[in-house]
N, C-alpha and C positions, 0 to 999 in steps of 0.2 A: 407464447411458445419461446422456449429457451433454445438458443443456437448453441450446437457443442461442437468441440474441437476434441478429436480422439488422438492421442499420441500412443503408439504400441508398435513393438517391432515384430509381433506375431501376426501375421494377417489373417489367419482363422479367427483368432481371438477377437481381433478389431473387427471383422465382418459380423460376428455374432453380436458384439456390443452395438454396432451401428444399426443392424436389424431390430434389436430389443428396444434401442432408443426411439427408432422410427415407429416402431409399434406402441411405444409410450407416448407419440405424438411431439417428439424433439425433433429438431432439424439438426441434422449432422451436416456441418459445413466443411468438413475435411478430416482426413485421417493422414497422420504423418508418422513416419518412422523418426526414432529419436535422431538419427544423423541428419535429417530435414529440419531439425528444430533450430529456429533462430527467431529473434525479435520479428525481422520482417514478415517471416512465415506466419508466425501467431498474429500479428496486426492484420494481415491480408486476409485472414480467415474470418475476423470479426465475431468471434464466437462469444458468448455469454459465459460459458463456463468450458473449463478443459479437464477432460477425464484422461488420466495417465495410467497405465497398466505396466506397473513395475514391481517386479519380485523381490528386487534388492537394490532401492535406490542407492546409487554411489554419489560421489562427491559432486561429478558433472551433473548427474541428474537432479540433485539437491539444487545446484546452482541455477540451473534452468527452470526449476519449479520455483524458485525464489524470484526470479526475473518475471516469470509470468504472474506470479501473485502480487508483488510489490510495484515493479516498474510498470508493468502493463496493466495493473489493477484487474486481475481475473480470478475469480474463485477456481481452484485446483482441487480435484478429486483424485485421490491415489486409490486405485483397485489392485487387488492381489499381492498386497504388500507383505513385508515380513512381520510376524507377530512378536517382536520383542521391543521391550521399552525404549532402548537406546535408538532404534529406527523410527519408532513413533515420534520421540522427542525431537530428533533431527528433522524429521518431515515437518512437525508443526513449527519449529523454528524457522523453516524454509518458507512458511506461509500457507501450507495445505489446509484446505478447509474441511476436507473430510477424508479419513484414512480407513480404508476397509480392509481388513487382514484376512478375511475369509472369502470364500466363494460366495459369489451373490446370484440371485434369481433375477431374471427379467423385471418382476413385478417390484423389486427393491429399488431399481434405479431411480424411478421418480421422486420418492421421497429422499434418497440420498442426495440427489441433486438439489432439490429444494431445500434442503437442510443445509448444505454446502453453500448455497447462494445466500441464504439468510445470515449465516454465520460470517461469511465473507464481509457482507454489508455492515454488520454489526462491529467486526474488527475495524473495518474502514472507518466508520463513524469514531470509533474510540481513538484511532491514530490521528484523525483530523482534529479532534478535540485536544488531544495532547500537543499537536503540532501548534496549535491556536495558543493554547495556554504557554507554551514555551516562548512563543513569539510575544505575547503580551509580556511576559517576564522580562524579556530581553529589552522591550522598548522601555518598560518602566525602569530598569537599571540605568539606561541611557538617560532618560529624563532625570532620574535621580542625581546621576554624575554631572550633569549639566546644570541642574540647580545648585549643586555644591560649587561648581565654578564661578556661576554668578554671585553666589553668597559670599564667596572668598574674593573675588576680583572687585565687586562693586558694593559690598556691604549689604546686599539686599537681604531681607528676611525670606524664609523659605516660601510662605505665600506669595511674598511680592515676586520672588525669582519665578515661581510657578505661574503666575499670573501674566508677567511679560512674556514668557515663553508662550503661553497659550494665546496671547493677543497677537504676538508674531505669527503663530501657526495660522491663526483666522485670518489675518490680513494678507498672508502670502499664499492662502489655499494649500498649506502644507499640513501633514501630520505632525503631532507634537515630537515623535521621534526623529523626524527629519530635522526640525528645529534643534533637538538635542545634538544630533550628530553634527551638524553646523556648529555649534557652540563648541563641542569638544575638539573638532578638526581646528578651529581657529586658535584655541587654547594651546594645542599641540604645535602649531605653525609658529606661535609667538614664545614658545619655551626654548 
């Protein structure tokens, strides 16, 4: 069962949404008006998915959606949104997992929420892979720079510089990037 947080300034609409979600066997963990939305209120709700009803998401709304999606790592579904290309693109850049610009029926909610949650997880996986690839590239650049220092200062061949760094990392229980940073730092100190 997915735990849902509703953010909507219109009480009647939020009440309808809550009732529809509960009929679809979702647990509604809270209803907030936009003025009540902040990081702590969202974290306290411990929702799996956040549903936002916003006719025309403005800059502040998009910033809040971005916070929910990226910082708090929650899928966000925007309902009753404007149906223009610019609004859709801005919402997607803010991290919206599903953007529904038409009136929805109760029976649509379950599939919208499941697709949004799946899309969010796929985006998160891709973001994590990109972050890991960038981290590996940064570490590789550090190791290459440190090898260059060892080669220039001590006359080691590239394989010998790498071997010495690897042996040092193993004997000290450190990562190669940490050894490389130490070599670079020592070189900068002596310059």
